C-alpha positions, 0 to 999 in steps of 0.5 A: 620484761616490765611484766616479769618485773611486776610479777616478781614484785607482786609475788615478793609483796605477797610473800612479805605480807603473808610472813607479816600476817603469820608473825602477827598471828604467832605474836598474838597467840603467844601473848594470849597464851602468856596472858592465860598462864599469868591469870591462872597463876594469879588465881592459883596464888589467891586460892 
């Protein structure tokens, strides 16, 4: 029974951490895209 609980907890932690990593990657990529968009817009304005 204890082994089963440990296994469930480990799986839960893995799922949470993978979701967290995915969310972080998504945030970073969207911020990167926004930053590129803003910098290209600035260049367009100054040209």
